[in-house]
Structure formats: C-alpha cells, structure tokens
N, C-alpha and C positions, 0 to 999 in steps of 0.2 A: 871487226867481227863481234856480234852480240854474244853475250854470255847467258847461261841458264840462270834464271832467278830461283834461288832456294826458297822452298815453301815451308810453311808452318809444320813443325815436326822434325825438321832437319836440325841436328844438334849444333851446327855452326851458328845458327841464329841465336842461340842462348849463351854463347861464349863471348866474353869481353874481347875487344880488338886491341891489338898492340899499337902503341904510339909509333908514329913514323919519324925516323931520324934522318932519312936521306931521300931526296927526290932524284930518281934516276930514269933512264929511258924505259925501264920495265914499268915503273909507276905511271909514267906519262902514257904508255900504251894501255895500261889498265884503265886509266881515266877515260881515254878515248872509247874503249870497249864498253865502259859503264854508261857513257852517254848514249851510245848506240842501243844498248839494252834498255835504258830508261825510256828513250823515245819510242822504241818498238813496242814496249809493254802496253800502253803508254802510261807514263807517270810524270810527276814533277820533281821527284827526288829519289835517289837510290844510294844506299850505303854499301861500302865494300863487302861487309859480311853477307849481304843479300846475294852476292855472286860468289860466295865461298872464300873470300879473301879477308883474313883477320887483321886488317889495317884500319887505323882511325882516319877515314876520309869518306866524304860523300860528294856526289854531284847533284846539281839541281838546275831547274829552269823555272824561275819564278816570273811569270808574265813576260817571257821573252828575254829575261836577263839570266844567262846561264853561267855557271861557275863551279868551282871545286873548293871545298873547305877541308883542310888537313888539321888534325888534332884539335877539333873544335871543343870549346867549353862555353857554358853559360855562366857569366860572372854575376849577373843580377837578373831578377825577374819580378814582375808585379802584375796585379790584376788577375782576372779570370776570364776565359773565353771558352764557351761550349761550341763544338762544331762536329759534324759528321766526319770521322776520320777513317780512311781506308789505308790499305797496305798492299804493295805488290807481292809480298810474301804470304798474304792472306787474301787471295783474290776473291772478289765478289761481295765482300762483307764491309759495310760501313757502319760505324758505331759512334754514338755521341761520346766524346771524351772531353773532360775539362782539363785545360792546360793554362799556364800563365799567358796573359794577353800580350805582355811586353817583355822583351829580354834584351840583355846586353851580351853580345857574342864576341868571343875571341878565338882566333885561329890563324891559319896561314893559307896563302893561295899556292898554286902550283909553281909559281915563279919564286917562291920563298919570301914573299912579302907578308909582313904581319898584318892581320886584319883585326879591326875592332869596330863594331857597328851595332846600332839598335835595330830591332825588328819587332813588328807587331802583327797581330791577328794571323792571317794565313801564312805569312812569311815566317813568323815566330813558330807557328805550329809545325811547319815543314822542317825547320831546323831542329826543334825538340824531338820530333818523330825520328829523324835520321840519327840524331845523337843517341837516342834510346837504342837503336840498332847497334851502335858502336859499343854499348855497354851490355848487350845481350838481353835487352828488354823489348818485349813485343806489346802491342796494344792490349792484348789479353791481360797482361800483367798490370795494366792501369785500371782494371775494373775490380769492383767488389766481387767476392766469391759468388754471389747470386747472379750478378751481371755476367760474369765469366761463364757460368754454367749455361745461361740462356744464349749467350753468343756462341758458345761451342756447339750447342744443339743446332743452331741456325747454320753455322759454318759447315758442320758435317752434312746437313741436309743439302746445302748448296753444292758440296763436293760430289754428292751422289746423283746430281742432275746430269742429263746427257751432255756430251761435249759441245753441243751447239753454243753459239754465242750467248753468254749469260747477261742478264740484266742485273746490275748491281743491286744488292739488297741493303736497305737502310733499316737498321734495327734500333728501335727506341727501347732502351733498357730501363726497368723500374728501379 
C-alpha cells in the first residue's frame, strides 16, 4: 500500500530522523510501502521522513538497481557537480544545486549487511539528497537567501496552478 508523501511545509520534513537499531517485520513492511510510493510518484529515491516516519533509511532505484540504505553516512566527498535537482516533497520544481560529485557512502542494507561504496554524479546526488531528508534538510536549505526567495516565489506559483498534470519547472537561479 502506497503512503502519502509529505509536502513542503509539513514539520516532519524539518526534523532529524532517528537511527535504526533493529530491523523487524514492521520496518520491512515500511520499506515495501516506500517502494510502492516512490514508483507511484514517480521518483528515484524516497526517504522515510517523506512518508512521515522519522527513521534513518531511504529506498532508491538507480537505473534499475533498487535497494534500501539504513543509517547512511557520507565518509568522504570530492569534486563539484551542478545538476537540476527535484524533490517529491516539493513537486514540480527543479533547481540547479551544487553538490559533491564523488562520495564514499557507509550504511546497512535491509538484511543487516554493512555497505561501503563509492558513488558519483547522479547516484551520489540521489544519496546526498535523501541523506539531507534524514537530517531535516530540504533543497531550499541548500540555496543562498536570494535563490531561496526566487525559488519560493516560483514554487508558490506552481502550487496555485490548476490540478491538471503539471509540467516540471526548471528554475535557473542567479
């Protein structure tokens, strides 16, 4: 059963998520529901706080490779990569965000196996974006005050459009 995606303005999106200490049937069910929600949206990543659960985990599907990362951390990062970033909790808005191009990730999978791997470009961005959600950080928080003001105006305008299918808006911020 898909869950409701929490939208910008919901206080759950600004609160840090709790570390997971136990994988049980309830958590496995949550992950299954998060995948359904992510695919229905559609998206390539979804963090637990985006469905109202304050746990440190996210699901992803990166070019057909799907999985779950529990208690993720970025141990190292390098380079810079600018890319139009969107968010299921801020629908319709895509904004250029600068993030590290390469990262070293540590975490756990749903079977309790320790993970450590390198990621770059879109894969690294996906991980960093979802990790931000686990810390209560949204893409608006990654902008300068001027950029945020411009993005907020555009987002409010998008939200006032009729409920017909929306064309994503790409915003180039100065």
